C-alpha positions as CSV (number, residue, x, y, z in Angstrom):
1,X,75.7,96.7,67.9
2,X,77.5,96.2,64.3
3,X,80.9,95.7,66.0
4,X,79.7,92.7,68.1
5,X,78.0,91.4,64.8
6,X,81.4,91.5,63.2
7,X,83.2,90.0,66.5
8,X,80.5,87.2,66.3
9,X,81.2,86.7,62.4
10,X,84.8,86.6,63.1
11,X,84.8,83.9,65.9
12,X,82.6,81.8,63.8
13,X,85.2,81.9,60.7
14,X,87.9,81.2,63.2
15,X,86.4,78.4,64.8
16,X,85.7,76.7,61.3
17,X,89.2,77.3,60.3
18,X,90.2,75.3,63.6
19,X,87.6,72.5,63.0
20,X,89.7,71.8,59.5
21,X,93.2,72.1,61.1
22,X,92.1,69.6,63.6
23,X,90.6,67.5,60.9
24,X,93.7,67.8,59.0
25,X,95.8,66.9,61.9
26,X,94.0,64.3,62.7
27,X,94.2,62.9,59.1
28,X,97.9,63.2,59.3
29,X,98.1,61.2,62.4
30,X,96.4,58.2,60.9
31,X,98.5,58.6,57.6
32,X,101.6,58.5,59.9
33,X,100.0,55.1,62.1
34,X,99.0,53.5,59.0
35,X,102.7,52.8,57.8
36,X,103.5,49.5,58.4
37,X,105.1,49.9,62.0
38,X,108.2,47.9,63.5
39,X,108.4,46.6,67.1
40,X,110.8,48.2,69.4
41,X,111.7,48.4,73.2
42,X,111.4,52.0,75.1
43,X,115.0,52.4,76.4
44,X,115.0,56.3,78.1
45,X,113.6,59.4,77.5
46,X,116.1,62.2,76.0
47,X,113.7,65.0,76.3
48,X,109.8,65.8,75.8
49,X,110.3,65.2,72.1
50,X,113.1,62.6,71.7
51,X,113.8,59.2,73.2
52,X,116.2,56.3,72.8
53,X,114.6,53.1,71.3
54,X,115.5,49.4,70.6
55,X,114.9,47.6,67.4
56,X,114.4,44.3,67.1
57,X,117.4,44.3,64.6
58,X,119.8,44.9,68.2
59,X,120.4,48.4,67.2
60,X,119.5,51.2,69.4
61,X,117.9,54.8,68.1
62,X,117.7,58.4,68.6
63,X,114.0,58.9,67.5
64,X,111.2,61.6,67.7
65,X,108.3,60.9,69.9
66,X,104.8,61.5,68.4
67,X,103.3,64.4,70.3
68,X,100.0,62.7,71.0
69,X,101.5,60.0,72.9
70,X,101.2,59.7,76.9
71,X,104.5,60.3,78.3
72,X,103.4,58.8,81.2
73,X,102.9,55.6,79.8
74,X,106.3,55.3,78.4
75,X,108.6,53.3,80.7
76,X,112.1,51.7,80.3
77,X,111.6,48.1,78.9
78,X,107.7,48.6,77.0
79,X,107.1,47.6,73.9
80,X,106.5,50.5,71.5
81,X,105.7,51.0,67.8
82,X,108.1,52.5,65.4
83,X,107.2,54.6,62.2
84,X,109.0,52.2,59.6
85,X,110.9,54.4,57.5
86,X,111.7,57.1,60.4
87,X,111.6,55.3,63.3
88,X,109.4,57.7,65.2
89,X,107.7,56.3,68.1
90,X,104.1,56.5,67.4
91,X,102.6,54.1,69.5
């Protein structure tokens, strides 16, 4: 019985830690998305984490795609929001 109590306490502690990590990750996403964004055009996916986008200045960029984005919505020619400084695709 004591073993079950120890395991239960461990699971509760891990759950609290994971909830804190989730909250931190959500805050980080909000922080990234709160930076002034630049509008661009999605050109093509390179792999699961990267794409080529065109900016309003006419330049094309190889950029990182934020992991929370739905890749199914990224179609060639669609408008996207890019992080102002890193050009990462965030929306």
